[in-house]
All heavy atoms as a GROMACS GRO file, in nm:
protein
  639
    1MET      N    1   0.413   0.118  -1.314
    1MET     CA    2   0.540   0.094  -1.249
    1MET      C    3   0.642   0.201  -1.289
    1MET      O    4   0.725   0.238  -1.208
    1MET     CB    5   0.592  -0.046  -1.282
    1MET     CG    6   0.514  -0.156  -1.212
    1MET     SD    7   0.588  -0.320  -1.213
    1MET     CE    8   0.627  -0.348  -1.381
    2GLU      N    9   0.629   0.250  -1.410
    2GLU     CA   10   0.721   0.354  -1.455
    2GLU      C   11   0.706   0.481  -1.371
    2GLU      O   12   0.804   0.545  -1.336
    2GLU     CB   13   0.698   0.384  -1.603
    2GLU     CG   14   0.798   0.480  -1.661
    2GLU     CD   15   0.777   0.501  -1.811
    2GLU    OE1   16   0.752   0.401  -1.882
    2GLU    OE2   17   0.784   0.617  -1.854
    3ARG      N   18   0.583   0.516  -1.336
    3ARG     CA   19   0.559   0.634  -1.253
    3ARG      C   20   0.621   0.616  -1.114
    3ARG      O   21   0.679   0.710  -1.060
    3ARG     CB   22   0.408   0.661  -1.241
    3ARG     CG   23   0.374   0.781  -1.157
    3ARG     CD   24   0.416   0.912  -1.223
    3ARG     NE   25   0.384   1.022  -1.135
    3ARG     CZ   26   0.470   1.118  -1.099
    3ARG    NH1   27   0.592   1.118  -1.147
    3ARG    NH2   28   0.433   1.213  -1.018
    4VAL      N   29   0.611   0.496  -1.058
    4VAL     CA   30   0.674   0.468  -0.928
    4VAL      C   31   0.824   0.485  -0.939
    4VAL      O   32   0.887   0.548  -0.852
    4VAL     CB   33   0.638   0.326  -0.878
    4VAL    CG1   34   0.719   0.289  -0.755
    4VAL    CG2   35   0.489   0.316  -0.848
    5GLU      N   36   0.885   0.431  -1.043
    5GLU     CA   37   1.028   0.447  -1.064
    5GLU      C   38   1.066   0.595  -1.071
    5GLU      O   39   1.165   0.638  -1.012
    5GLU     CB   40   1.073   0.377  -1.192
    5GLU     CG   41   1.071   0.228  -1.182
    5GLU     CD   42   1.107   0.161  -1.315
    5GLU    OE1   43   1.121   0.232  -1.419
    5GLU    OE2   44   1.120   0.038  -1.314
    6ASP      N   45   0.987   0.674  -1.143
    6ASP     CA   46   1.014   0.818  -1.157
    6ASP      C   47   1.011   0.888  -1.021
    6ASP      O   48   1.098   0.970  -0.990
    6ASP     CB   49   0.914   0.885  -1.251
    6ASP     CG   50   0.931   0.843  -1.396
    6ASP    OD1   51   1.038   0.786  -1.431
    6ASP    OD2   52   0.837   0.866  -1.475
    7ILE      N   53   0.910   0.857  -0.939
    7ILE     CA   54   0.897   0.920  -0.807
    7ILE      C   55   1.015   0.882  -0.719
    7ILE      O   56   1.077   0.968  -0.655
    7ILE     CB   57   0.764   0.880  -0.740
    7ILE    CG1   58   0.646   0.942  -0.815
    7ILE    CG2   59   0.763   0.923  -0.593
    7ILE    CD1   60   0.510   0.886  -0.776
    8VAL      N   61   1.048   0.753  -0.714
    8VAL     CA   62   1.159   0.708  -0.629
    8VAL      C   63   1.290   0.771  -0.674
    8VAL      O   64   1.370   0.818  -0.592
    8VAL     CB   65   1.167   0.554  -0.627
    8VAL    CG1   66   1.293   0.508  -0.553
    8VAL    CG2   67   1.043   0.494  -0.563
    9ASN      N   68   1.315   0.775  -0.803
    9ASN     CA   69   1.440   0.835  -0.852
    9ASN      C   70   1.445   0.985  -0.824
    9ASN      O   71   1.553   1.041  -0.800
    9ASN     CB   72   1.460   0.803  -1.000
    9ASN     CG   73   1.511   0.661  -1.018
    9ASN    OD1   74   1.612   0.622  -0.957
    9ASN    ND2   75   1.442   0.583  -1.097
   10GLU      N   76   1.330   1.052  -0.825
   10GLU     CA   77   1.325   1.194  -0.788
   10GLU      C   78   1.367   1.213  -0.642
   10GLU      O   79   1.444   1.302  -0.609
   10GLU     CB   80   1.184   1.248  -0.810
   10GLU     CG   81   1.166   1.391  -0.764
   10GLU     CD   82   1.020   1.437  -0.776
   10GLU    OE1   83   0.948   1.389  -0.864
   10GLU    OE2   84   0.981   1.520  -0.692
   11VAL      N   85   1.317   1.126  -0.554
   11VAL     CA   86   1.352   1.134  -0.412
   11VAL      C   87   1.501   1.104  -0.393
   11VAL      O   88   1.568   1.169  -0.312
   11VAL     CB   89   1.265   1.037  -0.328
   11VAL    CG1   90   1.310   1.033  -0.183
   11VAL    CG2   91   1.118   1.079  -0.337
   12ILE      N   92   1.555   1.010  -0.468
   12ILE     CA   93   1.699   0.980  -0.461
   12ILE      C   94   1.779   1.104  -0.499
   12ILE      O   95   1.874   1.142  -0.431
   12ILE     CB   96   1.734   0.860  -0.551
   12ILE    CG1   97   1.677   0.732  -0.490
   12ILE    CG2   98   1.884   0.849  -0.571
   12ILE    CD1   99   1.685   0.610  -0.582
   13ARG      N  100   1.741   1.170  -0.608
   13ARG     CA  101   1.812   1.290  -0.654
   13ARG      C  102   1.807   1.403  -0.552
   13ARG      O  103   1.899   1.484  -0.544
   13ARG     CB  104   1.756   1.337  -0.787
   13ARG     CG  105   1.801   1.254  -0.905
   13ARG     CD  106   1.762   1.319  -1.038
   13ARG     NE  107   1.619   1.333  -1.058
   13ARG     CZ  108   1.538   1.236  -1.101
   13ARG    NH1  109   1.586   1.118  -1.130
   13ARG    NH2  110   1.408   1.259  -1.117
   14LYS      N  111   1.701   1.409  -0.471
   14LYS     CA  112   1.688   1.515  -0.371
   14LYS      C  113   1.782   1.496  -0.251
   14LYS      O  114   1.797   1.588  -0.171
   14LYS     CB  115   1.543   1.523  -0.321
   14LYS     CG  116   1.448   1.579  -0.424
   14LYS     CD  117   1.307   1.590  -0.366
   14LYS     CE  118   1.213   1.654  -0.466
   14LYS     NZ  119   1.078   1.670  -0.411
   15ARG      N  120   1.843   1.378  -0.237
   15ARG     CA  121   1.939   1.350  -0.131
   15ARG      C  122   1.881   1.385   0.007
   15ARG      O  123   1.937   1.464   0.082
   15ARG     CB  124   2.071   1.423  -0.156
   15ARG     CG  125   2.132   1.388  -0.291
   15ARG     CD  126   2.271   1.446  -0.310
   15ARG     NE  127   2.362   1.408  -0.204
   15ARG     CZ  128   2.430   1.292  -0.196
   15ARG    NH1  129   2.415   1.203  -0.290
   15ARG    NH2  130   2.510   1.268  -0.094
   16ILE      N  131   1.769   1.325   0.041
   16ILE     CA  132   1.699   1.351   0.166
   16ILE      C  133   1.754   1.261   0.276
   16ILE      O  134   1.772   1.140   0.255
   16ILE     CB  135   1.547   1.325   0.150
   16ILE    CG1  136   1.490   1.415   0.040
   16ILE    CG2  137   1.474   1.345   0.282
   16ILE    CD1  138   1.349   1.379  -0.002
   17ASP      N  139   1.782   1.318   0.392
   17ASP     CA  140   1.826   1.239   0.506
   17ASP      C  141   1.715   1.146   0.553
   17ASP      O  142   1.599   1.187   0.562
   17ASP     CB  143   1.869   1.328   0.622
   17ASP     CG  144   2.003   1.397   0.597
   17ASP    OD1  145   2.082   1.344   0.518
   17ASP    OD2  146   2.027   1.503   0.658
   18VAL      N  147   1.752   1.021   0.582
   18VAL     CA  148   1.658   0.921   0.634
   18VAL      C  149   1.668   0.923   0.786
   18VAL      O  150   1.776   0.915   0.842
   18VAL     CB  151   1.691   0.780   0.580
   18VAL    CG1  152   1.596   0.676   0.638
   18VAL    CG2  153   1.686   0.779   0.427
   19ILE      N  154   1.555   0.936   0.853
   19ILE     CA  155   1.550   0.945   0.999
   19ILE      C  156   1.516   0.808   1.056
   19ILE      O  157   1.420   0.745   1.014
   19ILE     CB  158   1.445   1.048   1.043
   19ILE    CG1  159   1.480   1.186   0.986
   19ILE    CG2  160   1.433   1.052   1.196
   19ILE    CD1  161   1.366   1.286   0.994
   20LEU      N  162   1.596   0.763   1.154
   20LEU     CA  163   1.570   0.637   1.223
   20LEU      C  164   1.530   0.667   1.366
   20LEU      O  165   1.599   0.740   1.437
   20LEU     CB  166   1.696   0.550   1.224
   20LEU     CG  167   1.697   0.432   1.322
   20LEU    CD1  168   1.584   0.335   1.294
   20LEU    CD2  169   1.831   0.364   1.321
   21GLU      N  170   1.416   0.611   1.408
   21GLU     CA  171   1.370   0.622   1.547
   21GLU      C  172   1.330   0.484   1.595
   21GLU      O  173   1.285   0.401   1.517
   21GLU     CB  174   1.248   0.713   1.557
   21GLU     CG  175   1.272   0.855   1.511
   21GLU     CD  176   1.143   0.934   1.510
   21GLU    OE1  177   1.067   0.919   1.413
   21GLU    OE2  178   1.118   1.007   1.608
   22GLU      N  179   1.345   0.459   1.725
   22GLU     CA  180   1.295   0.336   1.784
   22GLU      C  181   1.179   0.372   1.876
   22GLU      O  182   1.186   0.469   1.951
   22GLU     CB  183   1.406   0.264   1.861
   22GLU     CG  184   1.510   0.208   1.767
   22GLU     CD  185   1.602   0.109   1.834
   22GLU    OE1  186   1.555   0.027   1.914
   22GLU    OE2  187   1.722   0.115   1.804
   23MET      N  188   1.070   0.294   1.865
   23MET     CA  189   0.949   0.321   1.943
   23MET      C  190   0.865   0.195   1.950
   23MET      O  191   0.896   0.096   1.883
   23MET     CB  192   0.871   0.436   1.879
   23MET     CG  193   0.823   0.410   1.738
   23MET     SD  194   0.746   0.553   1.656
   23MET     CE  195   0.887   0.658   1.625
   24THR      N  196   0.758   0.200   2.026
   24THR     CA  197   0.667   0.085   2.030
   24THR      C  198   0.590   0.078   1.899
   24THR      O  199   0.570   0.181   1.832
   24THR     CB  200   0.566   0.099   2.146
   24THR    OG1  201   0.482   0.212   2.121
   24THR    CG2  202   0.636   0.111   2.281
   25PRO      N  203   0.545  -0.042   1.861
   25PRO     CA  204   0.464  -0.050   1.740
   25PRO      C  205   0.338   0.036   1.747
   25PRO      O  206   0.299   0.098   1.648
   25PRO     CB  207   0.427  -0.199   1.733
   25PRO     CG  208   0.533  -0.269   1.810
   25PRO     CD  209   0.573  -0.173   1.919
   26GLU      N  210   0.277   0.044   1.865
   26GLU     CA  211   0.156   0.126   1.881
   26GLU      C  212   0.184   0.272   1.848
   26GLU      O  213   0.108   0.337   1.777
   26GLU     CB  214   0.102   0.112   2.023
   26GLU     CG  215   0.053  -0.027   2.059
   26GLU     CD  216   0.164  -0.126   2.093
   26GLU    OE1  217   0.277  -0.084   2.126
   26GLU    OE2  218   0.138  -0.247   2.084
   27ARG      N  219   0.294   0.324   1.902
   27ARG     CA  220   0.330   0.464   1.874
   27ARG      C  221   0.361   0.484   1.726
   27ARG      O  222   0.322   0.584   1.667
   27ARG     CB  223   0.449   0.507   1.960
   27ARG     CG  224   0.490   0.650   1.933
   27ARG     CD  225   0.598   0.699   2.025
   27ARG     NE  226   0.660   0.817   1.968
   27ARG     CZ  227   0.788   0.847   1.974
   27ARG    NH1  228   0.870   0.769   2.042
   27ARG    NH2  229   0.835   0.954   1.918
   28ALA      N  230   0.430   0.387   1.669
   28ALA     CA  231   0.464   0.396   1.526
   28ALA      C  232   0.338   0.409   1.442
   28ALA      O  233   0.328   0.495   1.354
   28ALA     CB  234   0.546   0.275   1.484
   29TYR      N  235   0.240   0.323   1.469
   29TYR     CA  236   0.113   0.331   1.394
   29TYR      C  237   0.041   0.463   1.420
   29TYR      O  238  -0.015   0.523   1.327
   29TYR     CB  239   0.022   0.213   1.429
   29TYR     CG  240   0.066   0.083   1.367
   29TYR    CD1  241   0.091  -0.029   1.446
   29TYR    CD2  242   0.083   0.071   1.229
   29TYR    CE1  243   0.130  -0.150   1.389
   29TYR    CE2  244   0.123  -0.049   1.172
   29TYR     CZ  245   0.145  -0.158   1.252
   29TYR     OH  246   0.184  -0.277   1.196
   30GLU      N  247   0.042   0.510   1.546
   30GLU     CA  248  -0.022   0.638   1.578
   30GLU      C  249   0.042   0.753   1.500
   30GLU      O  250  -0.026   0.849   1.463
   30GLU     CB  251  -0.011   0.667   1.728
   30GLU     CG  252  -0.100   0.581   1.814
   30GLU     CD  253  -0.071   0.597   1.963
   30GLU    OE1  254   0.011   0.683   2.002
   30GLU    OE2  255  -0.129   0.520   2.041
   31GLU      N  256   0.173   0.742   1.474
   31GLU     CA  257   0.244   0.848   1.400
   31GLU      C  258   0.238   0.828   1.249
   31GLU      O  259   0.304   0.898   1.175
   31GLU     CB  260   0.389   0.854   1.448
   31GLU     CG  261   0.400   0.905   1.591
   31GLU     CD  262   0.543   0.931   1.634
   31GLU    OE1  263   0.634   0.930   1.547
   31GLU    OE2  264   0.563   0.955   1.753
   32GLY      N  265   0.160   0.728   1.205
   32GLY     CA  266   0.139   0.710   1.062
   32GLY      C  267   0.233   0.613   0.992
   32GLY      O  268   0.234   0.607   0.869
   33ALA      N  269   0.311   0.537   1.067
   33ALA     CA  270   0.402   0.442   1.005
   33ALA      C  271   0.325   0.327   0.942
   33ALA      O  272   0.218   0.289   0.990
   33ALA     CB  273   0.502   0.388   1.108
   34VAL      N  274   0.381   0.272   0.836
   34VAL     CA  275   0.326   0.156   0.770
   34VAL      C  276   0.406   0.034   0.812
   34VAL      O  277   0.529   0.038   0.816
   34VAL     CB  278   0.333   0.173   0.616
   34VAL    CG1  279   0.288   0.047   0.544
   34VAL    CG2  280   0.252   0.292   0.572
   35GLY      N  281   0.336  -0.074   0.843
   35GLY     CA  282   0.400  -0.200   0.878
   35GLY      C  283   0.306  -0.314   0.846
   35GLY      O  284   0.185  -0.301   0.866
   36VAL      N  285   0.359  -0.424   0.796
   36VAL     CA  286   0.271  -0.532   0.751
   36VAL      C  287   0.279  -0.658   0.836
   36VAL      O  288   0.207  -0.753   0.811
   36VAL     CB  289   0.298  -0.567   0.603
   36VAL    CG1  290   0.260  -0.451   0.514
   36VAL    CG2  291   0.442  -0.606   0.581
   37PHE      N  292   0.367  -0.662   0.934
   37PHE     CA  293   0.384  -0.782   1.014
   37PHE      C  294   0.353  -0.755   1.160
   37PHE      O  295   0.425  -0.797   1.250
   37PHE     CB  296   0.526  -0.837   1.000
   37PHE     CG  297   0.563  -0.869   0.858
   37PHE    CD1  298   0.657  -0.792   0.790
   37PHE    CD2  299   0.504  -0.975   0.792
   37PHE    CE1  300   0.691  -0.822   0.659
   37PHE    CE2  301   0.536  -1.005   0.661
   37PHE     CZ  302   0.631  -0.928   0.594
   38SER      N  303   0.243  -0.687   1.190
   38SER     CA  304   0.213  -0.640   1.325
   38SER      C  305   0.213  -0.750   1.429
   38SER      O  306   0.254  -0.727   1.543
   38SER     CB  307   0.080  -0.566   1.328
   38SER     OG  308  -0.024  -0.649   1.281
   39GLU      N  309   0.171  -0.871   1.395
   39GLU     CA  310   0.169  -0.979   1.493
   39GLU      C  311   0.309  -1.030   1.528
   39GLU      O  312   0.326  -1.101   1.626
   39GLU     CB  313   0.081  -1.094   1.445
   39GLU     CG  314   0.134  -1.170   1.326
   39GLU     CD  315   0.112  -1.103   1.190
   39GLU    OE1  316   0.038  -1.003   1.182
   39GLU    OE2  317   0.172  -1.151   1.092
   40LYS      N  318   0.410  -0.991   1.452
   40LYS     CA  319   0.546  -1.040   1.475
   40LYS      C  320   0.638  -0.936   1.538
   40LYS      O  321   0.754  -0.965   1.563
   40LYS     CB  322   0.607  -1.086   1.342
   40LYS     CG  323   0.534  -1.203   1.280
   40LYS     CD  324   0.601  -1.244   1.151
   40LYS     CE  325   0.524  -1.359   1.087
   40LYS     NZ  326   0.589  -1.406   0.965
   41TYR      N  327   0.591  -0.814   1.562
   41TYR     CA  328   0.679  -0.709   1.612
   41TYR      C  329   0.714  -0.729   1.759
   41TYR      O  330   0.632  -0.774   1.839
   41TYR     CB  331   0.615  -0.571   1.594
   41TYR     CG  332   0.603  -0.529   1.449
   41TYR    CD1  333   0.487  -0.471   1.403
   41TYR    CD2  334   0.707  -0.548   1.360
   41TYR    CE1  335   0.475  -0.432   1.270
   41TYR    CE2  336   0.697  -0.509   1.227
   41TYR     CZ  337   0.581  -0.452   1.183
   41TYR     OH  338   0.570  -0.414   1.053
   42ALA      N  339   0.836  -0.689   1.793
   42ALA     CA  340   0.882  -0.691   1.932
   42ALA      C  341   0.823  -0.570   2.005
   42ALA      O  342   0.747  -0.492   1.948
   42ALA     CB  343   1.034  -0.687   1.934
   43GLU      N  344   0.862  -0.552   2.130
   43GLU     CA  345   0.812  -0.438   2.209
   43GLU      C  346   0.858  -0.305   2.151
   43GLU      O  347   0.790  -0.204   2.164
   43GLU     CB  348   0.859  -0.450   2.354
   43GLU     CG  349   0.791  -0.562   2.428
   43GLU     CD  350   0.836  -0.569   2.573
   43GLU    OE1  351   0.872  -0.464   2.630
   43GLU    OE2  352   0.833  -0.680   2.628
   44MET      N  353   0.977  -0.304   2.089
   44MET     CA  354   1.030  -0.184   2.025
   44MET      C  355   1.062  -0.217   1.880
   44MET      O  356   1.109  -0.327   1.849
   44MET     CB  357   1.157  -0.136   2.097
   44MET     CG  358   1.134  -0.095   2.242
   44MET     SD  359   1.027   0.050   2.258
   44MET     CE  360   1.139   0.180   2.212
   45VAL      N  361   1.035  -0.122   1.791
   45VAL     CA  362   1.062  -0.139   1.648
   45VAL      C  363   1.142  -0.020   1.595
   45VAL      O  364   1.142   0.087   1.654
   45VAL     CB  365   0.932  -0.153   1.567
   45VAL    CG1  366   0.858  -0.281   1.605
   45VAL    CG2  367   0.841  -0.031   1.584
   46LYS      N  368   1.209  -0.043   1.483
   46LYS     CA  369   1.277   0.066   1.414
   46LYS      C  370   1.180   0.126   1.313
   46LYS      O  371   1.112   0.053   1.240
   46LYS     CB  372   1.401   0.015   1.341
   46LYS     CG  373   1.511  -0.031   1.434
   46LYS     CD  374   1.629  -0.079   1.353
   46LYS     CE  375   1.740  -0.126   1.446
   46LYS     NZ  376   1.856  -0.175   1.368
   47VAL      N  377   1.174   0.258   1.310
   47VAL     CA  378   1.089   0.330   1.215
   47VAL      C  379   1.179   0.420   1.132
   47VAL      O  380   1.251   0.504   1.186
   47VAL     CB  381   0.980   0.412   1.287
   47VAL    CG1  382   0.897   0.490   1.186
   47VAL    CG2  383   0.892   0.321   1.372
   48TYR      N  384   1.176   0.399   1.001
   48TYR     CA  385   1.256   0.479   0.908
   48TYR      C  386   1.164   0.577   0.838
   48TYR      O  387   1.061   0.538   0.783
   48TYR     CB  388   1.324   0.389   0.805
   48TYR     CG  389   1.431   0.302   0.866
   48TYR    CD1  390   1.401   0.178   0.921
   48TYR    CD2  391   1.563   0.346   0.871
   48TYR    CE1  392   1.499   0.099   0.978
   48TYR    CE2  393   1.662   0.267   0.928
   48TYR     CZ  394   1.629   0.143   0.981
   48TYR     OH  395   1.727   0.066   1.038
   49THR      N  396   1.204   0.706   0.839
   49THR     CA  397   1.122   0.811   0.778
   49THR      C  398   1.202   0.887   0.674
   49THR      O  399   1.315   0.929   0.700
   49THR     CB  400   1.073   0.910   0.886
   49THR    OG1  401   1.002   0.839   0.987
   49THR    CG2  402   0.983   1.017   0.825
   50ILE      N  403   1.142   0.901   0.556
   50ILE     CA  404   1.191   0.994   0.455
   50ILE      C  405   1.087   1.105   0.454
   50ILE      O  406   0.976   1.086   0.402
   50ILE     CB  407   1.204   0.928   0.317
   50ILE    CG1  408   1.301   0.810   0.323
   50ILE    CG2  409   1.249   1.031   0.213
   50ILE    CD1  410   1.304   0.726   0.198
   51PRO      N  411   1.118   1.218   0.520
   51PRO     CA  412   1.018   1.323   0.540
   51PRO      C  413   0.946   1.362   0.410
   51PRO      O  414   1.008   1.386   0.307
   51PRO     CB  415   1.101   1.440   0.595
   51PRO     CG  416   1.219   1.374   0.660
   51PRO     CD  417   1.250   1.254   0.574
   52GLY      N  418   0.813   1.361   0.420
   52GLY     CA  419   0.730   1.397   0.306
   52GLY      C  420   0.699   1.282   0.212
   52GLY      O  421   0.621   1.298   0.118
   53TYR      N  422   0.762   1.165   0.235
   53TYR     CA  423   0.743   1.054   0.142
   53TYR      C  424   0.707   0.922   0.207
   53TYR      O  425   0.622   0.850   0.157
   53TYR     CB  426   0.869   1.035   0.057
   53TYR     CG  427   0.894   1.148  -0.036
   53TYR    CD1  428   0.979   1.252  -0.001
   53TYR    CD2  429   0.831   1.156  -0.161
   53TYR    CE1  430   1.002   1.358  -0.086
   53TYR    CE2  431   0.852   1.261  -0.246
   53TYR     CZ  432   0.937   1.363  -0.208
   53TYR     OH  433   0.958   1.468  -0.292
   54SER      N  434   0.774   0.885   0.315
   54SER     CA  435   0.758   0.750   0.366
   54SER      C  436   0.790   0.743   0.515
   54SER      O  437   0.881   0.810   0.563
   54SER     CB  438   0.853   0.656   0.289
   54SER     OG  439   0.847   0.525   0.341
   55LYS      N  440   0.714   0.659   0.587
   55LYS     CA  441   0.740   0.630   0.728
   55LYS      C  442   0.703   0.484   0.747
   55LYS      O  443   0.586   0.447   0.736
   55LYS     CB  444   0.657   0.720   0.820
   55LYS     CG  445   0.688   0.702   0.967
   55LYS     CD  446   0.604   0.800   1.049
   55LYS     CE  447   0.669   0.825   1.182
   55LYS     NZ  448   0.728   0.953   1.197
   56GLU      N  449   0.805   0.399   0.772
   56GLU     CA  450   0.781   0.256   0.773
   56GLU      C  451   0.852   0.186   0.888
   56GLU      O  452   0.964   0.222   0.924
   56GLU     CB  453   0.828   0.195   0.641
   56GLU     CG  454   0.762   0.265   0.524
   56GLU     CD  455   0.754   0.180   0.401
   56GLU    OE1  456   0.761   0.058   0.411
   56GLU    OE2  457   0.737   0.240   0.294
   57ILE      N  458   0.785   0.084   0.939
   57ILE     CA  459   0.844  -0.004   1.040
   57ILE      C  460   0.928  -0.106   0.963
   57ILE      O  461   0.878  -0.172   0.871
   57ILE     CB  462   0.736  -0.076   1.122
   57ILE    CG1  463   0.650   0.026   1.198
   57ILE    CG2  464   0.799  -0.177   1.216
   57ILE    CD1  465   0.528  -0.035   1.264
   58CYS      N  466   1.056  -0.118   0.999
   58CYS     CA  467   1.143  -0.209   0.927
   58CYS      C  468   1.266  -0.238   1.012
   58CYS      O  469   1.307  -0.157   1.094
   58CYS     CB  470   1.184  -0.149   0.793
   58CYS     SG  471   1.259  -0.268   0.683
   59GLY      N  472   1.328  -0.352   0.990
   59GLY     CA  473   1.445  -0.392   1.067
   59GLY      C  474   1.576  -0.333   1.019
   59GLY      O  475   1.674  -0.333   1.093
   60GLY      N  476   1.583  -0.285   0.897
   60GLY     CA  477   1.705  -0.227   0.846
   60GLY      C  478   1.805  -0.335   0.806
   60GLY      O  479   1.770  -0.451   0.804
   61PRO      N  480   1.929  -0.301   0.776
   61PRO     CA  481   1.987  -0.167   0.773
   61PRO      C  482   1.942  -0.087   0.650
   61PRO      O  483   1.892  -0.146   0.555
   61PRO     CB  484   2.137  -0.194   0.766
   61PRO     CG  485   2.147  -0.323   0.694
   61PRO     CD  486   2.025  -0.402   0.734
   62HIS      N  487   1.962   0.041   0.658
   62HIS     CA  488   1.916   0.129   0.551
   62HIS      C  489   2.016   0.240   0.523
   62HIS      O  490   2.106   0.265   0.602
   62HIS     CB  491   1.781   0.192   0.587
   62HIS     CG  492   1.672   0.091   0.596
   62HIS    ND1  493   1.612   0.038   0.485
   62HIS    CD2  494   1.614   0.031   0.701
   62HIS    CE1  495   1.522  -0.051   0.522
   62HIS    NE2  496   1.521  -0.056   0.653
   63ALA      N  497   1.997   0.309   0.411
   63ALA     CA  498   2.080   0.423   0.376
   63ALA      C  499   2.051   0.538   0.472
   63ALA      O  500   1.939   0.553   0.521
   63ALA     CB  501   2.050   0.466   0.233
   64LYS      N  502   2.150   0.619   0.499
   64LYS     CA  503   2.132   0.736   0.584
   64LYS      C  504   2.080   0.855   0.505
   64LYS      O  505   2.030   0.951   0.562
   64LYS     CB  506   2.265   0.771   0.652
   64LYS     CG  507   2.308   0.666   0.752
   64LYS     CD  508   2.439   0.708   0.816
   64LYS     CE  509   2.485   0.625   0.922
   64LYS     NZ  510   2.509   0.513   0.961
   65ASN      N  511   2.092   0.848   0.372
   65ASN     CA  512   2.047   0.956   0.285
   65ASN      C  513   2.002   0.892   0.153
   65ASN      O  514   2.067   0.798   0.105
   65ASN     CB  515   2.163   1.054   0.261
   65ASN     CG  516   2.124   1.171   0.177
   65ASN    OD1  517   2.104   1.158   0.056
   65ASN    ND2  518   2.113   1.287   0.238
   66THR      N  519   1.893   0.941   0.095
   66THR     CA  520   1.841   0.880  -0.027
   66THR      C  521   1.943   0.883  -0.141
   66THR      O  522   1.943   0.794  -0.226
   66THR     CB  523   1.710   0.948  -0.073
   66THR    OG1  524   1.734   1.086  -0.098
   66THR    CG2  525   1.602   0.930   0.032
   67GLY      N  526   2.033   0.980  -0.141
   67GLY     CA  527   2.135   0.989  -0.244
   67GLY      C  528   2.228   0.870  -0.249
   67GLY      O  529   2.288   0.841  -0.353
   68GLU      N  530   2.241   0.798  -0.138
   68GLU     CA  531   2.326   0.679  -0.135
   68GLU      C  532   2.272   0.569  -0.227
   68GLU      O  533   2.346   0.478  -0.266
   68GLU     CB  534   2.335   0.623   0.007
   68GLU     CG  535   2.407   0.713   0.106
   68GLU     CD  536   2.406   0.654   0.246
   68GLU    OE1  537   2.403   0.530   0.261
   68GLU    OE2  538   2.408   0.734   0.341
   69LEU      N  539   2.144   0.574  -0.261
   69LEU     CA  540   2.082   0.467  -0.340
   69LEU      C  541   2.116   0.474  -0.488
   69LEU      O  542   2.103   0.376  -0.560
   69LEU     CB  543   1.931   0.471  -0.320
   69LEU     CG  544   1.886   0.460  -0.174
   69LEU    CD1  545   1.736   0.476  -0.163
   69LEU    CD2  546   1.931   0.330  -0.112
   70VAL      N  547   2.155   0.587  -0.537
   70VAL     CA  548   2.199   0.614  -0.674
   70VAL      C  549   2.084   0.607  -0.775
   70VAL      O  550   2.056   0.704  -0.842
   70VAL     CB  551   2.316   0.523  -0.717
   70VAL    CG1  552   2.365   0.560  -0.857
   70VAL    CG2  553   2.431   0.531  -0.616
   71SER      N  554   2.019   0.492  -0.792
   71SER     CA  555   1.906   0.483  -0.885
   71SER      C  556   1.817   0.365  -0.846
   71SER      O  557   1.856   0.277  -0.769
   71SER     CB  558   1.954   0.466  -1.029
   71SER     OG  559   2.016   0.341  -1.046
   72PHE      N  560   1.695   0.365  -0.902
   72PHE     CA  561   1.595   0.266  -0.868
   72PHE      C  562   1.529   0.216  -0.995
   72PHE      O  563   1.490   0.294  -1.081
   72PHE     CB  564   1.490   0.329  -0.776
   72PHE     CG  565   1.375   0.240  -0.742
   72PHE    CD1  566   1.384   0.144  -0.643
   72PHE    CD2  567   1.254   0.252  -0.810
   72PHE    CE1  568   1.276   0.061  -0.611
   72PHE    CE2  569   1.145   0.171  -0.779
   72PHE     CZ  570   1.157   0.075  -0.679
   73LYS      N  571   1.516   0.082  -1.008
   73LYS     CA  572   1.451   0.023  -1.124
   73LYS      C  573   1.373  -0.100  -1.077
   73LYS      O  574   1.427  -0.186  -1.008
   73LYS     CB  575   1.556  -0.020  -1.227
   73LYS     CG  576   1.502  -0.091  -1.347
   73LYS     CD  577   1.440   0.006  -1.442
   73LYS     CE  578   1.395  -0.067  -1.570
   73LYS     NZ  579   1.289  -0.001  -1.637
   74ILE      N  580   1.244  -0.108  -1.110
   74ILE     CA  581   1.163  -0.225  -1.078
   74ILE      C  582   1.194  -0.333  -1.181
   74ILE      O  583   1.180  -0.310  -1.302
   74ILE     CB  584   1.013  -0.191  -1.079
   74ILE    CG1  585   0.982  -0.086  -0.972
   74ILE    CG2  586   0.930  -0.318  -1.056
   74ILE    CD1  587   0.840  -0.032  -0.977
   75ILE      N  588   1.235  -0.450  -1.133
   75ILE     CA  589   1.268  -0.558  -1.228
   75ILE      C  590   1.169  -0.674  -1.217
   75ILE      O  591   1.165  -0.759  -1.305
   75ILE     CB  592   1.412  -0.609  -1.207
   75ILE    CG1  593   1.433  -0.656  -1.063
   75ILE    CG2  594   1.513  -0.504  -1.244
   75ILE    CD1  595   1.565  -0.727  -1.040
   76LYS      N  596   1.089  -0.677  -1.110
   76LYS     CA  597   0.992  -0.787  -1.093
   76LYS      C  598   0.884  -0.742  -0.996
   76LYS      O  599   0.912  -0.672  -0.901
   76LYS     CB  600   1.065  -0.909  -1.038
   76LYS     CG  601   0.981  -1.033  -1.026
   76LYS     CD  602   1.068  -1.149  -0.978
   76LYS     CE  603   0.988  -1.275  -0.966
   76LYS     NZ  604   1.071  -1.385  -0.916
   77GLU      N  605   0.763  -0.786  -1.019
   77GLU     CA  606   0.652  -0.757  -0.929
   77GLU      C  607   0.594  -0.889  -0.880
   77GLU      O  608   0.564  -0.979  -0.958
   77GLU     CB  609   0.544  -0.677  -1.001
   77GLU     CG  610   0.427  -0.642  -0.913
   77GLU     CD  611   0.316  -0.570  -0.987
   77GLU    OE1  612   0.322  -0.558  -1.110
   77GLU    OE2  613   0.222  -0.525  -0.920
   78GLU      N  614   0.584  -0.903  -0.744
   78GLU     CA  615   0.524  -1.022  -0.686
   78GLU      C  616   0.472  -0.991  -0.546
   78GLU      O  617   0.509  -0.890  -0.488
   78GLU     CB  618   0.623  -1.138  -0.680
   78GLU     CG  619   0.745  -1.111  -0.593
   78GLU     CD  620   0.846  -1.224  -0.599
   78GLU    OE1  621   0.886  -1.266  -0.708
   78GLU    OE2  622   0.886  -1.269  -0.491
   79ALA      N  623   0.389  -1.076  -0.491
   79ALA     CA  624   0.333  -1.058  -0.357
   79ALA      C  625   0.439  -1.086  -0.252
   79ALA      O  626   0.526  -1.170  -0.270
   79ALA     CB  627   0.215  -1.150  -0.337
   80SER      N  628   0.433  -1.012  -0.139
   80SER     CA  629   0.522  -1.040  -0.027
   80SER      C  630   0.447  -1.122   0.076
   80SER      O  631   0.324  -1.124   0.080
   80SER     CB  632   0.572  -0.910   0.036
   80SER     OG  633   0.465  -0.840   0.093
   81SER      N  634   0.523  -1.193   0.159
   81SER     CA  635   0.456  -1.278   0.260
   81SER      C  636   0.468  -1.222   0.398
   81SER      O  637   0.545  -1.138   0.429
   81SER     CB  638   0.515  -1.417   0.258
   81SER     OG  639   0.654  -1.414   0.281
   0.00000   0.00000   0.00000
């Protein structure tokens, strides 16, 4: 978990712009987006990309730049539903 914290904090320090696009879930998956609730998605989804690090289907809202997050610390680990 410490290594994950280090990577995320490095990305925060780089102040990378977060890109928001709306597209169909099919196109999002074709472009490499990660999403875990495929059976629940609408016809169009929001896809947030941090170039070189992450591309995910999510409802938002989100930061426009990683620098807005300031710092990252894992305080608990559990399964998501």
